[in-house]
DSSP file (Angstrom, degrees, kcal/mol; ACC not computed):
  #  RESIDUE AA STRUCTURE BP1 BP2  ACC     N-H-->O    O-->H-N    N-H-->O    O-->H-N    TCO  KAPPA ALPHA  PHI   PSI    X-CA   Y-CA   Z-CA
    1    1 A M              0   0    0      0, 0.0     2,-0.3     0, 0.0     0, 0.0   0.000 360.0 360.0 360.0 135.1   39.4  168.8  186.0
    2    2 A V        -     0   0    0      1,-0.1     2,-0.6     2,-0.0     0, 0.0  -0.616 360.0-126.4 -79.8 132.7   42.1  171.0  184.5
    3    3 A N        -     0   0    0     -2,-0.3    85,-0.1     1,-0.1    -1,-0.1  -0.698  26.4-178.4 -80.4 118.8   42.6  170.7  180.7
    4    4 A D        +     0   0    0     -2,-0.6     2,-0.7    83,-0.0    31,-0.2   0.454  49.4 103.7-100.1  -1.1   46.3  170.0  180.1
    5    5 A V        -     0   0    0     81,-0.4    83,-1.5     1,-0.2    31,-0.2  -0.735  47.4-174.4 -83.1 117.6   46.2  169.9  176.3
    6    6 A I        +     0   0    0     29,-2.4    83,-2.2    -2,-0.7     2,-0.4   0.910  65.4  23.7 -77.1 -45.8   47.6  173.1  175.1
    7    7 A L  E     -ab  36  89A   0     28,-1.3    30,-2.2    81,-0.2     2,-0.6  -0.979  54.6-163.7-135.4 131.2   46.9  172.7  171.4
    8    8 A S  E     -ab  37  90A   0     81,-2.9    83,-2.8    -2,-0.4     2,-0.6  -0.967  13.6-157.4-110.4 117.7   44.6  170.6  169.3
    9    9 A I  E     -ab  38  91A   0     28,-3.0    30,-3.0    -2,-0.6     2,-0.5  -0.882  13.8-163.2 -97.4 119.8   45.7  170.4  165.6
   10   10 A L  E     -ab  39  92A   0     81,-3.0    83,-2.4    -2,-0.6    30,-0.2  -0.920  11.1-179.5-114.6 123.5   42.6  169.6  163.6
   11   11 A I  E     -a   40   0A   0     28,-2.6    30,-1.9    -2,-0.5     2,-0.3  -0.932   9.8-162.4-128.6 106.7   42.8  168.3  160.0
   12   12 A P  E     -a   41   0A   0      0, 0.0    83,-0.7     0, 0.0     2,-0.3  -0.658  18.4-174.7 -82.3 143.9   39.8  167.5  157.9
   13   13 A T  E     -a   42   0A   0     28,-2.7    30,-3.1    -2,-0.3     2,-0.3  -0.990  20.3-179.2-141.3 151.5   40.4  165.3  154.9
   14   14 A F  S    S-     0   0    0     -2,-0.3     3,-0.1    28,-0.2    28,-0.0  -0.901  79.1 -18.4-148.8 118.1   38.6  163.9  152.0
   15   15 A N  S    S+     0   0    0     -2,-0.3     2,-0.3     1,-0.2    33,-0.1   0.869 110.2 107.8  52.6  42.1   40.3  161.5  149.4
   16   16 A Y        -     0   0    0     31,-0.1     2,-0.6    34,-0.0    -1,-0.2  -0.983  65.8-135.7-149.8 134.5   43.7  162.6  150.5
   17   17 A S        +     0   0    0     -2,-0.3     3,-0.2     1,-0.1     4,-0.1  -0.816  23.7 173.5 -90.3 122.2   46.5  160.9  152.5
   18   18 A C     >  +     0   0    0     -2,-0.6     4,-2.2    32,-0.2     5,-0.2   0.025  39.0 118.3-117.9  26.8   47.9  163.3  155.1
   19   19 A V  H  > S+     0   0    0      1,-0.2     4,-2.4     2,-0.2     5,-0.2   0.890  75.1  51.2 -60.8 -41.5   50.2  160.9  156.9
   20   20 A E  H  > S+     0   0    0      2,-0.2     4,-2.3     1,-0.2    -1,-0.2   0.909 109.5  50.5 -66.2 -40.8   53.4  162.8  156.1
   21   21 A L  H  > S+     0   0    0      1,-0.2     4,-2.2     2,-0.2    -1,-0.2   0.938 111.6  47.7 -59.0 -47.5   51.9  166.1  157.3
   22   22 A V  H  X S+     0   0    0     -4,-2.2     4,-2.8     1,-0.2    -2,-0.2   0.891 110.1  52.7 -64.7 -40.2   50.9  164.4  160.6
   23   23 A K  H  X S+     0   0    0     -4,-2.4     4,-2.1     2,-0.2    -1,-0.2   0.921 110.1  48.4 -59.9 -44.0   54.3  162.8  161.0
   24   24 A Q  H  X S+     0   0    0     -4,-2.3     4,-1.6     2,-0.2    -2,-0.2   0.918 113.6  46.1 -66.4 -41.4   56.0  166.2  160.6
   25   25 A L  H  X S+     0   0    0     -4,-2.2     4,-2.2     1,-0.2    -2,-0.2   0.911 111.2  53.2 -65.6 -42.0   53.7  167.9  163.1
   26   26 A N  H  X S+     0   0    0     -4,-2.8     4,-2.3     1,-0.2    -2,-0.2   0.858 105.5  53.8 -63.0 -36.2   54.2  165.0  165.5
   27   27 A Q  H  X S+     0   0    0     -4,-2.1     4,-2.4     1,-0.2    -1,-0.2   0.909 109.4  48.7 -63.3 -40.1   58.0  165.4  165.3
   28   28 A Q  H  X S+     0   0    0     -4,-1.6     4,-2.3     2,-0.2    -2,-0.2   0.899 109.1  52.6 -68.4 -38.7   57.6  169.1  166.2
   29   29 A I  H  X>S+     0   0    0     -4,-2.2     4,-1.8     1,-0.2     5,-1.1   0.940 111.4  47.1 -58.9 -48.2   55.3  168.2  169.2
   30   30 A T  H  <5S+     0   0    0     -4,-2.3    -2,-0.2     1,-0.2    -1,-0.2   0.909 111.9  49.5 -61.6 -43.2   57.9  165.8  170.5
   31   31 A A  H  <5S+     0   0    0     -4,-2.4    -1,-0.2     1,-0.2    -2,-0.2   0.860 114.2  45.6 -67.0 -34.0   60.7  168.3  170.1
   32   32 A L  H  <5S-     0   0    0     -4,-2.3    -1,-0.2    -5,-0.2    -2,-0.2   0.757  98.9-140.9 -78.5 -23.6   58.8  171.0  171.9
   33   33 A G  T  <5 +     0   0    0     -4,-1.8     2,-0.2     1,-0.2    -3,-0.2   0.855  49.6 144.5  64.8  35.5   57.7  168.6  174.7
   34   34 A I      < -     0   0    0     -5,-1.1     2,-1.0   -29,-0.0    -1,-0.2  -0.685  60.8-104.8-105.0 160.7   54.2  170.1  174.8
   35   35 A S        +     0   0    0     -2,-0.2   -29,-2.4   -31,-0.2   -28,-1.3  -0.749  61.4 148.3 -86.7 106.9   50.9  168.6  175.5
   36   36 A C  E     -a    7   0A   0     -2,-1.0     2,-0.3   -31,-0.2   -28,-0.2  -0.900  32.5-155.5-134.8 159.6   49.2  168.5  172.0
   37   37 A E  E     -a    8   0A   0    -30,-2.2   -28,-3.0    -2,-0.3     2,-0.5  -0.991   5.0-154.3-134.4 146.4   46.8  166.3  170.1
   38   38 A I  E     -ac   9  63A   0     24,-2.9    26,-2.5    -2,-0.3     2,-0.5  -0.990  13.3-172.8-118.7 124.4   46.4  165.9  166.4
   39   39 A I  E     -ac  10  64A   0    -30,-3.0   -28,-2.6    -2,-0.5     2,-0.5  -0.975   2.7-171.2-120.1 122.4   42.9  164.8  165.2
   40   40 A V  E     -ac  11  65A   0     24,-2.8    26,-2.9    -2,-0.5     2,-0.5  -0.945   4.7-165.9-110.9 129.2   42.3  163.9  161.6
   41   41 A A  E     -ac  12  66A   0    -30,-1.9   -28,-2.7    -2,-0.5     2,-0.6  -0.967  10.3-148.6-117.7 121.9   38.7  163.4  160.4
   42   42 A D  E     -ac  13  67A   0     24,-3.3    26,-2.6    -2,-0.5     2,-1.5  -0.772  10.3-144.3 -87.6 124.5   38.0  161.7  157.2
   43   43 A D        -     0   0    0    -30,-3.1    30,-0.2    -2,-0.6    24,-0.1  -0.378  64.9 -67.5 -90.2  59.9   34.8  163.1  155.7
   44   44 A A        -     0   0    0     -2,-1.5    27,-0.2    24,-0.4    -1,-0.2   0.914  67.5-155.6  61.5  49.1   33.6  159.8  154.1
   45   45 A S        -     0   0    0    -32,-0.2    -1,-0.1     1,-0.1   -31,-0.0  -0.179  14.6-154.2 -51.3 143.9   36.3  159.5  151.5
   46   46 A T  S    S+     0   0    0      1,-0.1     2,-1.0     5,-0.0    -1,-0.1   0.575  76.9  85.8 -94.8 -13.9   35.4  157.5  148.5
   47   47 A D    >>  -     0   0    0      1,-0.2     4,-1.6     2,-0.0     3,-1.0  -0.787  62.2-167.5 -90.6 100.7   39.1  156.6  147.7
   48   48 A M  H 3> S+     0   0    0     -2,-1.0     4,-2.6     1,-0.3     5,-0.2   0.769  82.4  63.6 -62.6 -28.4   39.7  153.6  149.9
   49   49 A S  H 3> S+     0   0    0      2,-0.2     4,-2.0     1,-0.2    -1,-0.3   0.841 103.5  49.3 -67.4 -30.8   43.4  153.7  149.4
   50   50 A C  H <> S+     0   0    0     -3,-1.0     4,-2.6     2,-0.2    -2,-0.2   0.913 110.8  49.0 -70.4 -44.4   43.4  157.1  151.2
   51   51 A R  H  X S+     0   0    0     -4,-1.6     4,-1.1     2,-0.2    -2,-0.2   0.928 112.6  48.3 -61.1 -44.2   41.4  155.8  154.0
   52   52 A L  H >< S+     0   0    0     -4,-2.6     3,-0.7     1,-0.2     4,-0.4   0.937 112.7  48.2 -61.3 -47.8   43.7  152.8  154.4
   53   53 A S  H >< S+     0   0    0     -4,-2.0     3,-1.6     1,-0.2    -2,-0.2   0.914 108.4  53.4 -59.7 -46.5   46.8  155.0  154.3
   54   54 A N  H >< S+     0   0    0     -4,-2.6     3,-1.9     1,-0.3     4,-0.5   0.682  87.7  79.7 -67.0 -18.5   45.4  157.4  156.9
   55   55 A N  G X< S+     0   0    0     -4,-1.1     3,-0.8    -3,-0.7     4,-0.4   0.774  79.8  71.3 -59.6 -23.1   44.7  154.6  159.3
   56   56 A E  G X  S+     0   0    0     -3,-1.6     3,-1.4    -4,-0.4     4,-0.4   0.773  81.9  73.6 -59.9 -27.2   48.5  154.8  160.1
   57   57 A I  G X  S+     0   0    0     -3,-1.9     3,-2.0     1,-0.3    -1,-0.2   0.899  86.8  59.7 -58.0 -42.6   47.8  158.1  161.8
   58   58 A S  G <  S+     0   0    0     -3,-0.8    -1,-0.3    -4,-0.5    -2,-0.2   0.738  97.7  61.5 -60.7 -20.7   46.2  156.4  164.8
   59   59 A L  G <  S+     0   0    0     -3,-1.4    -1,-0.3    -4,-0.4    -2,-0.2   0.634  88.1  90.0 -80.4 -11.5   49.5  154.5  165.5
   60   60 A L  S X  S-     0   0    0     -3,-2.0     3,-1.4    -4,-0.4     2,-0.0  -0.561  88.9-102.1 -84.9 147.2   51.3  157.7  166.1
   61   61 A P  T 3  S+     0   0    0      0, 0.0    -1,-0.1     0, 0.0     3,-0.1  -0.368 105.3  14.8 -65.6 147.7   51.6  159.3  169.6
   62   62 A H  T 3  S+     0   0    0      1,-0.2   -24,-2.9   -25,-0.1     2,-0.4   0.513 106.6 117.3  71.4   6.6   49.3  162.2  170.3
   63   63 A C  E <   -c   38   0A   0     -3,-1.4     2,-0.4   -26,-0.2   -24,-0.2  -0.840  40.8-176.3-119.9 144.1   47.2  161.3  167.2
   64   64 A T  E     -c   39   0A   0    -26,-2.5   -24,-2.8    -2,-0.4     2,-0.5  -0.999   7.4-162.6-131.7 135.4   43.6  160.2  166.5
   65   65 A Y  E     -c   40   0A   0     -2,-0.4     2,-0.4   -26,-0.2   -24,-0.2  -0.980   9.7-174.3-119.2 124.5   42.1  159.3  163.1
   66   66 A I  E     -c   41   0A   0    -26,-2.9   -24,-3.3    -2,-0.5     2,-0.5  -0.965   9.9-155.0-122.9 130.6   38.4  159.2  162.8
   67   67 A E  E     -c   42   0A   0     -2,-0.4     2,-0.3   -26,-0.2   -24,-0.1  -0.906   9.5-149.7-104.7 126.4   36.4  158.0  159.7
   68   68 A Q        -     0   0    0    -26,-2.6   -24,-0.4    -2,-0.5   -23,-0.1  -0.724   6.5-152.0 -88.9 145.5   32.9  159.4  159.0
   69   69 A N  S    S+     0   0    0     -2,-0.3     2,-0.4     1,-0.2    -1,-0.1   0.676  83.1  42.7 -88.6 -20.5   30.5  157.2  157.2
   70   70 A E  S    S-     0   0    0      0, 0.0     2,-0.2     0, 0.0    -1,-0.2  -0.986  93.0-108.2-128.3 139.3   28.5  160.1  155.8
   71   71 A N        -     0   0    0     -2,-0.4   -27,-0.1   -27,-0.2   -28,-0.1  -0.456  28.5-174.6 -68.4 130.2   29.9  163.2  154.2
   72   72 A M     >  -     0   0    0     -2,-0.2     4,-0.6     1,-0.2    -1,-0.2   0.571  37.3-123.2 -98.6 -14.4   29.3  166.2  156.5
   73   73 A G  H  >  -     0   0    0    -30,-0.2     4,-2.5     3,-0.2     5,-0.3  -0.126  38.5 -62.4  86.8 169.4   30.7  168.9  154.2
   74   74 A R  H  > S+     0   0    0      1,-0.2     4,-1.3     2,-0.2    -1,-0.1   0.914 134.8  36.9 -58.8 -48.7   33.5  171.5  154.8
   75   75 A A  H  > S+     0   0    0      1,-0.2     4,-2.3     2,-0.2    -1,-0.2   0.889 115.6  54.4 -73.6 -37.8   31.8  173.3  157.7
   76   76 A G  H  X S+     0   0    0     -4,-0.6     4,-2.4     1,-0.2    -2,-0.2   0.902 107.9  47.4 -63.9 -43.2   30.3  170.2  159.2
   77   77 A I  H  X S+     0   0    0     -4,-2.5     4,-2.4     2,-0.2    -1,-0.2   0.851 112.7  50.6 -70.1 -33.0   33.6  168.3  159.5
   78   78 A R  H  X S+     0   0    0     -4,-1.3     4,-2.3    -5,-0.3    -2,-0.2   0.893 110.6  48.8 -71.1 -38.7   35.4  171.3  161.0
   79   79 A N  H  X S+     0   0    0     -4,-2.3     4,-1.8     2,-0.2    -2,-0.2   0.896 111.0  51.3 -64.7 -39.6   32.6  171.7  163.5
   80   80 A F  H  X S+     0   0    0     -4,-2.4     4,-1.2     2,-0.2    -2,-0.2   0.940 109.6  49.3 -62.1 -46.4   32.9  168.0  164.3
   81   81 A L  H >X S+     0   0    0     -4,-2.4     4,-1.1     1,-0.2     3,-0.6   0.914 109.0  52.5 -59.3 -43.2   36.6  168.3  164.8
   82   82 A A  H 3< S+     0   0    0     -4,-2.3     3,-0.3     1,-0.2    -1,-0.2   0.859 106.3  53.9 -59.3 -35.6   36.2  171.3  167.1
   83   83 A S  H 3< S+     0   0    0     -4,-1.8    -1,-0.2     1,-0.2    -2,-0.2   0.759 109.9  47.9 -73.2 -22.4   33.7  169.3  169.2
   84   84 A C  H << S+     0   0    0     -4,-1.2    -1,-0.2    -3,-0.6    -2,-0.2   0.661  90.5 107.0 -87.3 -16.5   36.3  166.5  169.6
   85   85 A A     <  -     0   0    0     -4,-1.1   -77,-0.1    -3,-0.3     5,-0.1  -0.312  42.9-176.4 -72.0 144.7   39.2  168.9  170.6
   86   86 A K        +     0   0    0      3,-0.1   -81,-0.4   -79,-0.1    -1,-0.1   0.407  49.1 111.0-113.2  -5.3   40.5  169.1  174.1
   87   87 A G        -     0   0    0      2,-0.1   -81,-0.3     1,-0.1   -80,-0.2  -0.280  69.9-132.6 -78.1 157.2   43.1  171.8  173.6
   88   88 A Q  S    S+     0   0    0    -83,-1.5     2,-0.4   -82,-0.1   -81,-0.2   0.838  99.9  38.7 -69.2 -34.9   43.1  175.4  174.8
   89   89 A W  E    S-b    7   0A   0    -83,-2.2   -81,-2.9   -84,-0.1     2,-0.5  -0.915  75.8-147.7-117.4 147.3   43.9  176.5  171.3
   90   90 A L  E     -b    8   0A   0     -2,-0.4     2,-0.5   -83,-0.2   -81,-0.2  -0.949   9.4-170.5-113.1 129.9   42.6  175.0  168.0
   91   91 A L  E     -b    9   0A   0    -83,-2.8   -81,-3.0    -2,-0.5     2,-0.5  -0.954   7.2-161.3-121.5 109.8   44.8  175.0  164.9
   92   92 A F  E     +b   10   0A   0     -2,-0.5     2,-0.4   -83,-0.2   -81,-0.2  -0.794  13.1 178.9 -91.5 128.1   42.9  174.0  161.7
   93   93 A L        -     0   0    0    -83,-2.4     2,-0.2    -2,-0.5    -2,-0.0  -0.970  29.6-118.0-127.0 143.1   45.1  172.8  158.8
   94   94 A D    >   -     0   0    0     -2,-0.4     3,-1.9   -83,-0.1   -81,-0.1  -0.506  29.4-117.5 -72.8 150.6   44.1  171.7  155.4
   95   95 A C  T 3  S+     0   0    0    -83,-0.7   -74,-0.2     1,-0.3    -1,-0.1   0.726 113.9  51.2 -66.3 -21.2   45.1  168.1  154.7
   96   96 A D  T 3  S+     0   0    0      2,-0.1    -1,-0.3   -75,-0.0   -83,-0.0   0.230  82.8 127.6-102.2  16.4   47.3  169.1  151.8
   97   97 A A    <   -     0   0    0     -3,-1.9     2,-0.4     1,-0.0   -76,-0.1  -0.298  49.6-142.3 -66.3 155.7   49.2  171.7  153.9
   98   98 A Q        -     0   0    0    -77,-0.0     2,-0.9    -2,-0.0    -2,-0.1  -0.979   6.2-138.7-122.5 135.2   53.0  171.6  153.9
   99   99 A V        +     0   0    0     -2,-0.4     3,-0.0     1,-0.1    -2,-0.0  -0.818  27.1 171.9 -90.6 109.4   55.1  172.3  156.9
  100  100 A I        +     0   0    0     -2,-0.9     2,-0.4     1,-0.1    -1,-0.1   0.468  58.7  58.9-100.6  -2.4   58.0  174.3  155.5
  101  101 A S    >   -     0   0    0      1,-0.1     3,-1.3     0, 0.0     4,-0.2  -0.986  66.0-146.5-129.9 137.0   59.6  175.3  158.8
  102  102 A S  T 3  S+     0   0    0     -2,-0.4     4,-0.1     1,-0.2     3,-0.1   0.545 107.1  52.5 -75.3  -5.0   61.0  173.1  161.6
  103  103 A H  T 3> S+     0   0    0      1,-0.1     4,-3.0     2,-0.1     5,-0.3   0.164  73.1 117.3-111.9  15.1   59.7  175.9  163.9
  104  104 A F  H <> S+     0   0    0     -3,-1.3     4,-2.2     1,-0.2     5,-0.1   0.923  80.9  39.3 -50.4 -54.4   56.1  176.0  162.6
  105  105 A L  H  > S+     0   0    0      1,-0.2     4,-2.9     2,-0.2     5,-0.2   0.890 115.0  52.7 -70.5 -38.1   54.5  175.0  165.8
  106  106 A A  H  > S+     0   0    0      2,-0.2     4,-2.1     1,-0.2    -1,-0.2   0.919 111.3  47.5 -59.2 -43.1   56.8  177.0  168.0
  107  107 A D  H  X S+     0   0    0     -4,-3.0     4,-2.3     2,-0.2    -2,-0.2   0.892 111.6  50.6 -61.6 -42.5   56.1  180.1  165.9
  108  108 A Y  H  X S+     0   0    0     -4,-2.2     4,-2.2    -5,-0.3    -2,-0.2   0.932 110.9  47.9 -65.3 -46.0   52.4  179.4  166.2
  109  109 A L  H  X S+     0   0    0     -4,-2.9     4,-0.8     1,-0.2    -1,-0.2   0.882 111.1  51.7 -62.0 -38.3   52.5  179.0  170.0
  110  110 A H  H >< S+     0   0    0     -4,-2.1     3,-0.9    -5,-0.2    -1,-0.2   0.937 112.0  45.8 -62.5 -45.9   54.5  182.2  170.3
  111  111 A A  H >X S+     0   0    0     -4,-2.3     3,-1.8     1,-0.2     4,-0.8   0.838 103.7  63.5 -66.6 -33.3   51.9  184.1  168.2
  112  112 A S  H 3< S+     0   0    0     -4,-2.2    -1,-0.2     1,-0.3    -2,-0.2   0.723  95.4  60.6 -66.1 -19.8   49.0  182.6  170.1
  113  113 A N  T << S+     0   0    0     -3,-0.9    -1,-0.3    -4,-0.8    -2,-0.2   0.560 109.7  42.5 -80.5  -8.4   50.3  184.4  173.2
  114  114 A Q  T <4 S+     0   0    0     -3,-1.8     2,-0.3    -4,-0.2    -2,-0.2   0.512 118.1  31.4-115.6  -6.9   49.8  187.7  171.5
  115  115 A A     <  -     0   0    0     -4,-0.8    -1,-0.2    -3,-0.1     3,-0.1  -0.988  57.7-139.4-150.8 155.7   46.5  187.3  169.7
  116  116 A S  S    S+     0   0    0     -2,-0.3     2,-0.4     1,-0.2    -1,-0.1   0.811  96.0  30.6 -84.4 -32.1   43.1  185.6  170.1
  117  117 A V        -     0   0    0      2,-0.0     2,-0.4     0, 0.0    -1,-0.2  -0.992  66.2-170.3-128.5 133.2   42.8  184.7  166.4
  118  118 A I        -     0   0    0     -2,-0.4     2,-0.4    -3,-0.1    -6,-0.0  -0.991   3.7-172.7-124.3 128.0   45.6  183.9  164.0
  119  119 A C        +     0   0    0     -2,-0.4     2,-0.3     2,-0.0    -2,-0.0  -0.939   8.7 176.7-116.6 141.6   45.1  183.5  160.3
  120  120 A G              0   0    0     -2,-0.4    -2,-0.0     1,-0.1     0, 0.0  -0.841 360.0 360.0-135.9 173.3   47.7  182.4  157.9
  121  121 A G              0   0    0     -2,-0.3    -1,-0.1     0, 0.0    -2,-0.0   0.313 360.0 360.0-160.6 360.0   48.1  181.6  154.3
């Protein structure tokens, strides 16, 4: 079977609501008309209000929200997210990242055609 997901956006979170970040990314996916997925994994947050807020993510198109019952740690949750991804490209974002450009994903996809690994800051 051919994998039709171009990009998997992977966001680990712990005690942080990243609903607004996911909404912004989802808008860009829709505008670009590309096959993308956004997966947010909660690493056993202790702040239940964050977990409750992040449940909204699963209601958005292209989005999945997964709650872990035991904390896996920074590397563990990222490896878990990578194992869930279906995309040709993986984009890891911190849960507190801000999308400051309406062309963020378009720019990323353009750069991905020119390099195997892209690092930003």
